[in-house]
The first five atom37 places (N, CA, C, CB, O) and aatype in JSON, in Angstrom:
{
  "aatype": [12, 7, 9, 8, 6, 0, 9, 13, 16, 1, 10, 5, 0, 19, 15, 7, 19, 16, 3, 10, 19, 15, 16, 1, 19, 18, 1, 3, 1, 0, 14, 6, 14, 14, 16, 0, 14, 13, 9, 19, 13, 6, 9, 3, 3, 3, 6, 6, 2, 0, 8, 0, 12, 7, 19, 3, 0, 15, 19, 1, 1, 0, 18, 0, 1, 13, 18, 4, 10, 0, 16, 16, 7, 3, 0, 0, 15, 0, 10, 0, 19, 0, 10, 9, 0, 0, 10, 1, 1, 18, 15, 7, 16, 15, 15, 15, 19, 19, 19, 3, 3, 4, 18, 10, 1, 7, 3, 1, 5, 0, 3, 6, 6, 3, 19, 11, 10, 1, 7, 1, 10, 19, 6, 13, 6, 10, 4, 18, 5, 0],
  "atom_mask": [
    [1, 1, 1, 1, 1],
    [1, 1, 1, 0, 1],
    [1, 1, 1, 1, 1],
    [1, 1, 1, 1, 1],
    [1, 1, 1, 1, 1],
    [1, 1, 1, 1, 1],
    [1, 1, 1, 1, 1],
    [1, 1, 1, 1, 1],
    [1, 1, 1, 1, 1],
    [1, 1, 1, 1, 1],
    [1, 1, 1, 1, 1],
    [1, 1, 1, 1, 1],
    [1, 1, 1, 1, 1],
    [1, 1, 1, 1, 1],
    [1, 1, 1, 1, 1],
    [1, 1, 1, 0, 1],
    [1, 1, 1, 1, 1],
    [1, 1, 1, 1, 1],
    [1, 1, 1, 1, 1],
    [1, 1, 1, 1, 1],
    [1, 1, 1, 1, 1],
    [1, 1, 1, 1, 1],
    [1, 1, 1, 1, 1],
    [1, 1, 1, 1, 1],
    [1, 1, 1, 1, 1],
    [1, 1, 1, 1, 1],
    [1, 1, 1, 1, 1],
    [1, 1, 1, 1, 1],
    [1, 1, 1, 1, 1],
    [1, 1, 1, 1, 1],
    [1, 1, 1, 1, 1],
    [1, 1, 1, 1, 1],
    [1, 1, 1, 1, 1],
    [1, 1, 1, 1, 1],
    [1, 1, 1, 1, 1],
    [1, 1, 1, 1, 1],
    [1, 1, 1, 1, 1],
    [1, 1, 1, 1, 1],
    [1, 1, 1, 1, 1],
    [1, 1, 1, 1, 1],
    [1, 1, 1, 1, 1],
    [1, 1, 1, 1, 1],
    [1, 1, 1, 1, 1],
    [1, 1, 1, 1, 1],
    [1, 1, 1, 1, 1],
    [1, 1, 1, 1, 1],
    [1, 1, 1, 1, 1],
    [1, 1, 1, 1, 1],
    [1, 1, 1, 1, 1],
    [1, 1, 1, 1, 1],
    [1, 1, 1, 1, 1],
    [1, 1, 1, 1, 1],
    [1, 1, 1, 1, 1],
    [1, 1, 1, 0, 1],
    [1, 1, 1, 1, 1],
    [1, 1, 1, 1, 1],
    [1, 1, 1, 1, 1],
    [1, 1, 1, 1, 1],
    [1, 1, 1, 1, 1],
    [1, 1, 1, 1, 1],
    [1, 1, 1, 1, 1],
    [1, 1, 1, 1, 1],
    [1, 1, 1, 1, 1],
    [1, 1, 1, 1, 1],
    [1, 1, 1, 1, 1],
    [1, 1, 1, 1, 1],
    [1, 1, 1, 1, 1],
    [1, 1, 1, 1, 1],
    [1, 1, 1, 1, 1],
    [1, 1, 1, 1, 1],
    [1, 1, 1, 1, 1],
    [1, 1, 1, 1, 1],
    [1, 1, 1, 0, 1],
    [1, 1, 1, 1, 1],
    [1, 1, 1, 1, 1],
    [1, 1, 1, 1, 1],
    [1, 1, 1, 1, 1],
    [1, 1, 1, 1, 1],
    [1, 1, 1, 1, 1],
    [1, 1, 1, 1, 1],
    [1, 1, 1, 1, 1],
    [1, 1, 1, 1, 1],
    [1, 1, 1, 1, 1],
    [1, 1, 1, 1, 1],
    [1, 1, 1, 1, 1],
    [1, 1, 1, 1, 1],
    [1, 1, 1, 1, 1],
    [1, 1, 1, 1, 1],
    [1, 1, 1, 1, 1],
    [1, 1, 1, 1, 1],
    [1, 1, 1, 1, 1],
    [1, 1, 1, 0, 1],
    [1, 1, 1, 1, 1],
    [1, 1, 1, 1, 1],
    [1, 1, 1, 1, 1],
    [1, 1, 1, 1, 1],
    [1, 1, 1, 1, 1],
    [1, 1, 1, 1, 1],
    [1, 1, 1, 1, 1],
    [1, 1, 1, 1, 1],
    [1, 1, 1, 1, 1],
    [1, 1, 1, 1, 1],
    [1, 1, 1, 1, 1],
    [1, 1, 1, 1, 1],
    [1, 1, 1, 1, 1],
    [1, 1, 1, 0, 1],
    [1, 1, 1, 1, 1],
    [1, 1, 1, 1, 1],
    [1, 1, 1, 1, 1],
    [1, 1, 1, 1, 1],
    [1, 1, 1, 1, 1],
    [1, 1, 1, 1, 1],
    [1, 1, 1, 1, 1],
    [1, 1, 1, 1, 1],
    [1, 1, 1, 1, 1],
    [1, 1, 1, 1, 1],
    [1, 1, 1, 1, 1],
    [1, 1, 1, 1, 1],
    [1, 1, 1, 0, 1],
    [1, 1, 1, 1, 1],
    [1, 1, 1, 1, 1],
    [1, 1, 1, 1, 1],
    [1, 1, 1, 1, 1],
    [1, 1, 1, 1, 1],
    [1, 1, 1, 1, 1],
    [1, 1, 1, 1, 1],
    [1, 1, 1, 1, 1],
    [1, 1, 1, 1, 1],
    [1, 1, 1, 1, 1],
    [1, 1, 1, 1, 1]
  ],
  "atom_positions": [
    [[-170.28, -75.85, -194.71], [-170.96, -76.97, -195.02], [-172.41, -77.04, -194.44], [-170.18, -78.04, -194.59], [-172.68, -76.4, -193.42]],
    [[-173.28, -77.76, -195.02], [-174.57, -77.88, -194.46], [-175.0, -79.39, -194.03], [0.0, 0.0, 0.0], [-174.17, -80.3, -193.96]],
    [[-176.2, -79.52, -193.79], [-176.67, -80.83, -193.41], [-176.65, -81.84, -194.6], [-178.09, -80.71, -192.84], [-176.64, -83.06, -194.42]],
    [[-176.66, -81.29, -195.74], [-176.83, -82.46, -196.79], [-175.12, -83.05, -196.9], [-177.57, -81.73, -198.56], [-174.81, -84.24, -196.96]],
    [[-174.31, -82.08, -196.9], [-172.71, -82.55, -196.72], [-172.63, -83.52, -195.55], [-171.61, -81.2, -196.37], [-172.06, -84.6, -195.76]],
    [[-173.13, -83.27, -194.33], [-172.79, -83.88, -193.27], [-173.53, -85.41, -193.34], [-173.17, -82.96, -192.08], [-172.93, -86.39, -192.9]],
    [[-174.59, -85.51, -193.81], [-175.17, -86.97, -194.07], [-174.48, -87.64, -195.0], [-176.55, -87.01, -194.53], [-174.17, -88.82, -194.83]],
    [[-174.15, -86.89, -196.15], [-173.17, -87.68, -197.17], [-172.06, -88.07, -196.45], [-172.65, -86.84, -198.42], [-171.74, -89.26, -196.4]],
    [[-171.42, -87.2, -195.9], [-170.02, -87.87, -195.18], [-170.24, -88.84, -194.36], [-169.19, -86.96, -194.33], [-169.45, -89.78, -194.32]],
    [[-171.43, -88.81, -193.53], [-171.6, -89.97, -192.48], [-171.93, -91.37, -193.17], [-172.84, -89.61, -191.43], [-171.65, -92.46, -192.67]],
    [[-172.6, -91.18, -194.43], [-173.0, -92.45, -195.06], [-171.7, -93.04, -195.72], [-174.2, -92.23, -196.16], [-171.49, -94.24, -195.85]],
    [[-170.82, -91.98, -196.13], [-169.69, -92.66, -196.89], [-168.64, -93.03, -195.84], [-169.03, -91.69, -198.05], [-167.6, -93.5, -196.31]],
    [[-168.71, -92.92, -194.5], [-167.87, -93.41, -193.31], [-168.4, -94.67, -192.87], [-167.85, -92.43, -192.1], [-167.7, -95.29, -192.07]],
    [[-169.44, -95.17, -193.21], [-170.1, -96.41, -192.71], [-169.88, -97.59, -193.62], [-171.59, -96.18, -192.55], [-170.51, -97.6, -194.68]],
    [[-169.06, -98.6, -193.35], [-168.7, -99.73, -194.26], [-170.1, -100.27, -194.54], [-167.64, -100.88, -193.58], [-170.35, -100.49, -195.73]],
    [[-171.04, -100.5, -193.64], [-172.16, -101.28, -193.98], [-172.83, -100.67, -195.24], [0.0, 0.0, 0.0], [-173.37, -101.4, -196.07]],
    [[-172.8, -99.39, -195.38], [-173.42, -98.74, -196.59], [-172.42, -98.58, -197.73], [-173.98, -97.34, -196.23], [-172.86, -98.77, -198.86]],
    [[-171.31, -98.3, -197.6], [-170.42, -98.42, -198.56], [-170.17, -99.82, -199.4], [-169.32, -98.03, -197.94], [-170.01, -99.83, -200.62]],
    [[-170.18, -100.85, -198.67], [-170.11, -102.12, -199.1], [-171.1, -102.37, -200.05], [-170.18, -103.0, -198.07], [-170.84, -103.12, -200.99]],
    [[-172.37, -101.77, -199.93], [-173.37, -102.04, -200.87], [-173.63, -100.98, -202.17], [-174.58, -102.16, -200.03], [-174.2, -101.25, -203.23]],
    [[-173.07, -99.8, -201.77], [-173.18, -98.85, -202.83], [-171.97, -97.95, -203.25], [-174.23, -98.0, -202.48], [-172.06, -96.98, -203.99]],
    [[-170.96, -98.36, -202.73], [-169.75, -97.71, -202.89], [-169.92, -96.24, -202.65], [-169.21, -97.97, -204.21], [-170.3, -95.83, -201.55]],
    [[-169.64, -95.38, -203.72], [-169.86, -94.12, -203.56], [-171.33, -93.44, -204.1], [-168.74, -93.57, -204.16], [-171.59, -92.24, -204.03]],
    [[-172.12, -94.35, -204.59], [-173.27, -93.97, -205.32], [-174.42, -93.55, -204.32], [-173.7, -95.15, -206.25], [-175.47, -94.18, -204.21]],
    [[-174.15, -92.51, -203.66], [-175.21, -91.77, -202.92], [-175.25, -90.33, -203.43], [-174.94, -91.78, -201.34], [-174.33, -89.52, -203.54]],
    [[-176.5, -90.22, -203.72], [-176.81, -88.72, -204.66], [-177.87, -88.04, -203.82], [-177.51, -88.97, -206.45], [-178.71, -88.57, -203.1]],
    [[-177.65, -86.57, -204.1], [-178.52, -85.77, -203.53], [-179.41, -85.3, -204.56], [-177.9, -84.76, -202.82], [-178.94, -84.92, -205.63]],
    [[-180.65, -85.28, -204.34], [-181.82, -85.03, -205.01], [-182.16, -85.97, -206.14], [-181.77, -83.75, -205.47], [-183.34, -86.3, -206.26]],
    [[-181.25, -86.44, -207.01], [-181.47, -87.28, -208.09], [-180.3, -88.03, -208.65], [-182.04, -86.54, -209.08], [-179.2, -87.47, -208.66]],
    [[-180.45, -89.43, -209.19], [-179.39, -90.2, -209.51], [-179.13, -89.67, -211.14], [-179.74, -91.89, -209.25], [-179.95, -89.12, -211.87]],
    [[-177.91, -89.99, -211.38], [-177.5, -89.75, -212.96], [-178.31, -90.76, -213.76], [-175.77, -90.01, -213.29], [-178.87, -91.75, -213.29]],
    [[-178.3, -90.39, -215.05], [-179.13, -91.18, -215.79], [-178.16, -91.78, -216.96], [-180.41, -90.33, -216.32], [-177.54, -90.99, -217.68]],
    [[-178.05, -93.19, -217.13], [-178.96, -94.1, -216.4], [-178.25, -94.28, -215.08], [-179.25, -95.52, -217.17], [-177.09, -93.91, -214.9]],
    [[-179.0, -94.88, -214.15], [-178.3, -95.13, -212.97], [-177.86, -96.58, -212.86], [-179.12, -94.75, -211.83], [-178.31, -97.53, -213.5]],
    [[-176.85, -96.59, -211.91], [-176.2, -98.13, -211.78], [-176.73, -98.45, -210.27], [-174.21, -98.2, -211.91], [-176.5, -97.78, -209.26]],
    [[-177.38, -99.49, -210.35], [-177.91, -100.05, -209.1], [-177.05, -100.96, -208.19], [-179.03, -100.79, -209.45], [-176.34, -101.67, -208.9]],
    [[-176.86, -101.17, -206.97], [-177.98, -100.12, -206.0], [-177.25, -99.01, -205.93], [-178.43, -100.59, -204.31], [-176.1, -98.89, -206.35]],
    [[-178.05, -98.04, -205.31], [-177.78, -96.71, -204.98], [-178.71, -96.0, -204.12], [-177.67, -96.03, -206.09], [-179.87, -96.38, -204.06]],
    [[-178.3, -95.0, -203.43], [-179.25, -94.03, -202.53], [-179.45, -92.74, -203.24], [-178.61, -93.68, -201.04], [-178.58, -92.17, -203.9]],
    [[-180.61, -92.33, -203.06], [-180.97, -90.84, -203.53], [-181.64, -90.38, -202.21], [-182.09, -90.69, -204.98], [-182.49, -91.03, -201.59]],
    [[-181.07, -89.06, -201.84], [-181.61, -88.39, -200.67], [-182.02, -87.08, -200.84], [-180.75, -88.39, -199.65], [-181.34, -86.37, -201.58]],
    [[-183.11, -86.6, -200.23], [-183.72, -85.03, -200.26], [-183.89, -84.7, -198.77], [-185.33, -84.86, -201.11], [-184.21, -85.49, -197.88]],
    [[-183.66, -83.58, -198.68], [-183.74, -82.92, -197.26], [-184.7, -81.65, -197.64], [-182.08, -82.43, -196.57], [-184.5, -80.92, -198.61]],
    [[-185.67, -81.52, -196.8], [-186.66, -80.47, -196.99], [-187.25, -80.04, -195.53], [-187.85, -81.03, -198.0], [-186.98, -80.68, -194.51]],
    [[-187.95, -79.08, -195.53], [-188.42, -78.48, -194.25], [-187.6, -78.26, -193.35], [-189.28, -79.13, -193.67], [-187.85, -78.39, -192.15]],
    [[-186.4, -77.85, -193.89], [-185.23, -77.19, -192.88], [-185.58, -76.02, -192.21], [-183.94, -76.78, -193.6], [-185.84, -74.98, -192.83]],
    [[-185.63, -76.13, -190.93], [-186.37, -75.1, -190.02], [-185.63, -74.86, -188.81], [-187.79, -75.56, -189.62], [-185.11, -75.83, -188.26]],
    [[-185.5, -73.6, -188.26], [-185.11, -73.51, -186.86], [-186.01, -73.71, -186.01], [-184.61, -72.43, -186.53], [-187.18, -73.44, -186.24]],
    [[-185.58, -74.21, -184.9], [-186.65, -74.5, -183.71], [-187.08, -73.34, -183.14], [-186.11, -75.35, -182.55], [-186.39, -72.34, -183.37]],
    [[-188.03, -73.22, -182.46], [-188.73, -71.97, -181.74], [-187.68, -71.77, -180.75], [-190.33, -72.19, -181.02], [-186.88, -72.65, -180.46]],
    [[-187.7, -70.56, -180.23], [-186.79, -69.99, -179.17], [-187.13, -70.93, -177.89], [-187.1, -68.28, -178.88], [-188.26, -71.38, -177.67]],
    [[-186.08, -71.15, -177.12], [-186.04, -72.01, -175.8], [-186.15, -71.0, -174.65], [-184.6, -72.93, -175.63], [-185.15, -70.37, -174.33]],
    [[-187.39, -70.8, -173.97], [-187.32, -70.08, -172.62], [-186.69, -68.79, -173.15], [-186.39, -70.88, -171.34], [-185.72, -68.34, -172.54]],
    [[-187.09, -68.24, -174.11], [-186.68, -66.77, -174.62], [-185.43, -66.72, -175.13], [0.0, 0.0, 0.0], [-185.02, -65.59, -175.38]],
    [[-184.65, -67.72, -175.37], [-183.28, -67.73, -175.94], [-183.26, -68.36, -177.2], [-182.31, -68.37, -175.08], [-183.52, -69.56, -177.32]],
    [[-182.92, -67.51, -178.29], [-182.72, -68.28, -179.67], [-181.69, -69.16, -179.51], [-182.4, -67.39, -180.89], [-180.53, -68.96, -179.16]],
    [[-182.41, -70.43, -179.91], [-181.46, -71.61, -179.98], [-180.91, -71.94, -181.47], [-182.23, -72.9, -179.4], [-181.58, -71.66, -182.47]],
    [[-179.7, -72.52, -181.53], [-179.16, -72.77, -182.97], [-179.5, -74.1, -183.33], [-177.61, -72.59, -183.13], [-178.92, -74.6, -184.29]],
    [[-180.24, -74.65, -182.8], [-180.79, -76.07, -183.16], [-181.71, -76.0, -184.27], [-181.55, -76.75, -181.99], [-182.71, -75.29, -184.17]],
    [[-181.46, -76.69, -185.38], [-182.4, -76.76, -186.53], [-183.01, -78.23, -186.67], [-181.62, -76.34, -187.88], [-182.47, -79.2, -186.13]],
    [[-184.02, -78.31, -187.31], [-184.67, -79.62, -187.67], [-184.88, -79.7, -189.13], [-186.03, -79.82, -186.95], [-185.25, -78.68, -189.71]],
    [[-184.69, -80.77, -189.79], [-184.83, -80.94, -191.07], [-185.34, -82.46, -191.32], [-183.53, -80.59, -191.73], [-184.9, -83.39, -190.65]],
    [[-186.29, -82.62, -192.31], [-186.79, -83.99, -192.42], [-186.09, -84.38, -193.87], [-188.59, -84.08, -192.38], [-185.93, -83.63, -194.84]],
    [[-185.74, -85.68, -193.75], [-184.96, -86.24, -194.96], [-185.64, -87.39, -195.22], [-183.43, -86.52, -194.78], [-186.23, -88.05, -194.37]],
    [[-185.54, -87.7, -196.72], [-186.16, -89.11, -197.36], [-185.01, -89.66, -198.05], [-187.49, -88.93, -198.48], [-184.2, -88.98, -198.67]],
    [[-184.99, -90.89, -197.93], [-183.69, -91.66, -198.47], [-184.57, -92.78, -199.44], [-182.57, -92.49, -197.02], [-185.47, -93.5, -199.01]],
    [[-184.09, -92.76, -200.76], [-184.64, -93.71, -201.61], [-183.5, -94.92, -201.66], [-185.0, -93.02, -203.09], [-182.32, -94.65, -201.93]],
    [[-183.87, -96.0, -201.43], [-182.79, -97.11, -201.37], [-183.15, -97.87, -202.6], [-182.78, -98.08, -199.97], [-184.19, -98.52, -202.53]],
    [[-182.45, -97.9, -203.73], [-183.02, -98.63, -204.87], [-181.9, -99.65, -205.31], [-183.45, -97.6, -206.1], [-180.68, -99.5, -205.15]],
    [[-182.5, -100.67, -205.88], [-181.61, -102.04, -206.2], [-182.52, -102.9, -207.32], [-181.35, -103.11, -204.59], [-183.72, -102.78, -207.56]],
    [[-181.73, -103.62, -207.81], [-182.45, -104.68, -208.84], [-183.46, -105.57, -208.33], [-181.45, -105.63, -209.46], [-184.44, -105.96, -208.97]],
    [[-183.15, -105.91, -206.97], [-184.32, -106.92, -206.45], [-184.72, -106.29, -205.02], [-183.74, -108.68, -206.25], [-183.99, -105.51, -204.41]],
    [[-185.98, -106.73, -204.58], [-186.49, -106.43, -203.26], [-185.56, -106.65, -202.13], [0.0, 0.0, 0.0], [-185.46, -105.84, -201.21]],
    [[-184.93, -107.68, -202.2], [-183.99, -108.17, -201.1], [-182.92, -107.19, -200.8], [-183.32, -109.51, -201.48], [-182.63, -106.76, -199.68]],
    [[-182.3, -106.87, -202.03], [-181.23, -106.19, -202.11], [-181.56, -104.64, -201.66], [-180.71, -106.38, -203.5], [-180.88, -103.94, -200.91]],
    [[-182.71, -104.33, -202.27], [-183.17, -102.76, -201.69], [-183.58, -102.81, -200.06], [-184.72, -102.14, -202.64], [-183.41, -101.81, -199.35]],
    [[-184.06, -103.91, -199.6], [-184.13, -104.11, -198.11], [-182.8, -103.9, -197.39], [-184.64, -105.52, -197.81], [-182.56, -103.05, -196.53]],
    [[-181.88, -104.94, -197.94], [-180.67, -104.86, -197.14], [-180.1, -103.49, -197.2], [-179.66, -105.86, -197.58], [-179.6, -103.06, -196.17]],
    [[-180.11, -102.78, -198.2], [-179.52, -101.43, -198.3], [-180.4, -100.52, -197.23], [-179.61, -100.83, -199.95], [-179.79, -99.82, -196.43]],
    [[-181.66, -100.53, -197.23], [-182.5, -99.79, -196.24], [-181.8, -100.05, -194.78], [-184.15, -100.34, -196.29], [-181.29, -99.15, -194.11]],
    [[-181.87, -101.62, -194.34], [-181.22, -101.83, -193.17], [-179.92, -101.35, -192.9], [-181.2, -103.0, -193.0], [-179.74, -100.98, -191.74]],
    [[-178.86, -101.27, -193.78], [-177.77, -100.69, -193.71], [-177.71, -99.02, -193.47], [-177.19, -101.11, -194.85], [-176.87, -98.41, -192.8]],
    [[-178.69, -98.53, -194.11], [-178.84, -97.13, -194.01], [-179.59, -96.72, -192.55], [-179.67, -96.63, -195.32], [-179.39, -95.66, -191.95]],
    [[-180.34, -97.6, -192.2], [-180.82, -97.25, -190.96], [-179.87, -97.48, -189.71], [-182.03, -97.95, -190.8], [-179.79, -96.86, -188.66]],
    [[-179.24, -98.48, -190.13], [-178.1, -98.78, -188.97], [-177.06, -97.49, -188.78], [-177.12, -100.23, -189.45], [-176.6, -97.06, -187.72]],
    [[-176.83, -97.01, -190.11], [-175.8, -95.82, -190.06], [-176.43, -94.58, -189.46], [-175.25, -95.44, -191.52], [-175.72, -93.77, -188.87]],
    [[-177.87, -94.38, -189.61], [-178.28, -93.0, -189.26], [-179.23, -93.03, -188.07], [-178.96, -92.3, -190.47], [-179.51, -91.96, -187.52]],
    [[-179.76, -94.22, -187.62], [-180.72, -94.19, -186.52], [-179.94, -93.72, -185.06], [-181.39, -95.74, -186.41], [-178.97, -94.35, -184.64]],
    [[-180.38, -92.77, -184.48], [-179.97, -92.28, -183.39], [-178.53, -91.71, -183.48], [-180.13, -93.25, -182.44], [-177.87, -91.5, -182.46]],
    [[-178.05, -91.46, -184.78], [-176.67, -90.94, -184.79], [-176.28, -89.63, -184.45], [-176.2, -91.09, -185.92], [-176.94, -88.72, -184.96]],
    [[-175.37, -89.34, -183.72], [-174.97, -88.0, -183.2], [-173.45, -87.97, -183.29], [-175.49, -87.73, -181.67], [-172.68, -88.91, -183.09]],
    [[-173.16, -86.69, -183.64], [-171.61, -86.51, -183.73], [-171.47, -85.3, -184.81], [0.0, 0.0, 0.0], [-172.43, -84.74, -185.35]],
    [[-170.21, -85.03, -185.01], [-169.76, -83.9, -185.7], [-169.43, -84.69, -187.23], [-168.37, -83.1, -184.86], [-168.92, -85.8, -187.27]],
    [[-169.78, -83.97, -188.34], [-169.74, -84.63, -189.65], [-169.7, -83.48, -190.74], [-171.04, -85.62, -189.85], [-170.74, -82.88, -191.03]],
    [[-168.64, -83.22, -191.25], [-168.37, -82.08, -192.1], [-168.75, -80.7, -191.45], [-169.13, -82.26, -193.41], [-169.45, -79.88, -192.05]],
    [[-168.29, -80.51, -190.3], [-168.32, -79.41, -189.41], [-169.65, -79.14, -189.01], [-167.73, -78.25, -189.96], [-169.82, -78.01, -188.55]],
    [[-170.73, -79.95, -189.07], [-172.0, -79.76, -188.68], [-172.16, -80.7, -187.49], [-172.98, -79.99, -189.8], [-171.84, -81.88, -187.5]],
    [[-172.66, -80.07, -186.5], [-172.91, -81.08, -185.27], [-174.51, -81.53, -185.39], [-172.58, -80.24, -183.62], [-175.52, -80.83, -185.39]],
    [[-174.34, -82.97, -185.49], [-175.69, -83.64, -185.48], [-176.09, -83.78, -184.16], [-175.74, -84.98, -186.16], [-175.22, -84.19, -183.38]],
    [[-177.36, -83.49, -183.65], [-177.55, -83.83, -182.3], [-178.2, -85.16, -182.31], [-178.35, -82.78, -181.55], [-177.89, -86.0, -181.46]],
    [[-179.2, -85.41, -183.32], [-179.93, -86.86, -183.17], [-180.59, -86.91, -184.68], [-181.26, -86.97, -181.74], [-180.76, -85.94, -185.42]],
    [[-180.9, -88.15, -184.91], [-181.6, -88.6, -186.04], [-182.56, -89.64, -185.8], [-180.74, -89.02, -186.97], [-182.21, -90.79, -185.55]],
    [[-183.79, -89.29, -185.88], [-184.98, -90.0, -185.7], [-185.48, -90.76, -186.73], [-185.89, -89.24, -185.36], [-185.7, -90.11, -187.75]],
    [[-185.75, -92.08, -186.79], [-186.4, -92.71, -187.9], [-187.8, -92.49, -187.65], [-186.05, -94.18, -188.07], [-188.36, -92.55, -186.55]],
    [[-188.37, -92.22, -188.87], [-189.88, -91.65, -189.19], [-190.54, -92.76, -189.89], [-189.95, -90.22, -190.18], [-191.72, -93.02, -189.67]],
    [[-189.9, -93.36, -190.66], [-190.51, -94.67, -191.53], [-189.79, -95.17, -192.42], [0.0, 0.0, 0.0], [-188.82, -94.58, -192.89]],
    [[-190.18, -96.38, -192.81], [-189.63, -97.36, -193.82], [-190.78, -98.08, -194.49], [-188.66, -98.41, -193.13], [-191.6, -98.79, -193.91]],
    [[-190.74, -97.82, -195.84], [-191.84, -98.55, -196.59], [-191.43, -98.77, -198.02], [-193.21, -97.76, -196.57], [-190.5, -98.13, -198.52]],
    [[-192.14, -99.71, -198.68], [-191.82, -99.91, -200.09], [-192.01, -98.62, -201.0], [-192.71, -101.05, -200.63], [-192.9, -97.8, -200.76]],
    [[-191.14, -98.5, -202.02], [-191.1, -97.43, -203.01], [-190.39, -98.05, -204.19], [-190.35, -96.11, -202.47], [-189.18, -97.91, -204.35]],
    [[-191.11, -98.69, -204.97], [-190.32, -99.19, -206.22], [-190.43, -98.15, -207.28], [-190.89, -100.6, -206.8], [-191.31, -97.29, -207.2]],
    [[-189.51, -98.18, -208.34], [-189.24, -97.26, -209.27], [-189.52, -97.9, -210.51], [-187.93, -96.73, -209.18], [-188.66, -98.45, -211.19]],
    [[-190.99, -97.82, -210.87], [-191.2, -98.5, -212.16], [-190.66, -98.19, -213.44], [-192.35, -98.48, -212.36], [-190.47, -99.04, -214.31]],
    [[-190.39, -96.76, -213.58], [-189.87, -96.02, -214.93], [-188.52, -97.03, -215.16], [-189.42, -94.06, -214.69], [-188.35, -97.59, -216.25]],
    [[-187.7, -97.19, -214.18], [-186.36, -97.99, -214.61], [-186.33, -99.22, -213.9], [-184.97, -97.22, -214.3], [-185.23, -99.64, -213.55]],
    [[-187.42, -99.91, -213.6], [-187.56, -101.32, -213.16], [-186.77, -101.7, -212.03], [-187.22, -102.21, -214.21], [-186.24, -102.81, -211.97]],
    [[-186.65, -100.75, -211.03], [-185.94, -100.99, -209.84], [-186.85, -101.18, -208.53], [-185.0, -99.85, -209.67], [-187.96, -100.64, -208.46]],
    [[-186.36, -101.91, -207.57], [-187.13, -102.13, -206.44], [-186.56, -101.06, -205.32], [-187.02, -103.71, -205.98], [-185.38, -100.73, -205.28]],
    [[-187.48, -100.6, -204.48], [-186.8, -99.81, -203.49], [-187.59, -99.7, -202.17], [0.0, 0.0, 0.0], [-188.68, -100.2, -201.94]],
    [[-186.87, -98.98, -201.38], [-187.59, -98.65, -199.97], [-187.17, -97.24, -199.71], [-187.12, -99.67, -198.64], [-186.05, -96.79, -199.9]],
    [[-188.23, -96.61, -199.25], [-188.24, -95.28, -198.9], [-188.12, -94.96, -197.43], [-189.38, -94.73, -199.4], [-189.13, -95.2, -196.77]],
    [[-187.07, -94.45, -196.78], [-186.67, -94.36, -195.42], [-186.75, -92.9, -195.2], [-185.25, -94.99, -195.1], [-186.26, -92.11, -196.01]],
    [[-187.46, -92.46, -193.95], [-187.69, -91.17, -193.61], [-186.86, -90.91, -192.29], [-189.21, -90.92, -193.47], [-187.02, -91.68, -191.34]],
    [[-186.17, -90.07, -192.23], [-185.67, -89.42, -190.85], [-185.77, -88.06, -190.53], [-184.37, -89.61, -190.68], [-185.62, -87.21, -191.4]],
    [[-186.06, -87.68, -189.1], [-185.98, -86.46, -188.87], [-184.74, -86.1, -188.12], [-187.1, -86.1, -188.27], [-184.43, -86.7, -187.09]],
    [[-183.94, -85.0, -188.67], [-182.63, -84.8, -188.37], [-182.47, -83.39, -187.31], [-181.85, -84.66, -189.84], [-183.01, -82.33, -187.64]],
    [[-181.8, -83.51, -186.21], [-181.81, -82.53, -185.38], [-180.26, -81.98, -185.37], [-182.39, -83.01, -184.03], [-179.37, -82.81, -185.17]],
    [[-179.93, -80.63, -185.59], [-178.61, -80.35, -185.78], [-178.48, -78.87, -185.32], [-178.16, -80.63, -187.25], [-179.42, -78.12, -185.05]],
    [[-177.14, -78.59, -185.29], [-176.7, -77.21, -184.79], [-176.2, -76.67, -186.16], [-175.46, -77.21, -183.51], [-175.47, -77.34, -186.88]],
    [[-176.65, -75.37, -186.5], [-176.19, -74.77, -187.74], [-174.84, -73.98, -187.31], [-177.38, -73.77, -188.42], [-174.2, -73.35, -188.15]]
  ]
}
């Protein structure tokens, strides 16, 4: 299991998120046509941290973007708030991945004009052990 599955499992375990989107959390892209509200997340720049004092560490760092999309701006904002509450400073084991910490890096408007949805883009830095 990898960090994608760990984040998906974490979001599915938090009622604040599932109350809003049920199981509509997608990796990389939503199905066509999408049913709002939903979350799409991408993880990139997954890298091993540099060695620590001459010892190779198993800690990894990745950057994640979460698109919280809904039919109204208020609904997208509520979804972003729930997502942030679920992941901010989260640590624990999820899908056999040890997540050391999740750092909020940003939250801004990100509307999707093609499908007339309102959105928020929430970014996190994820530190975990592979």
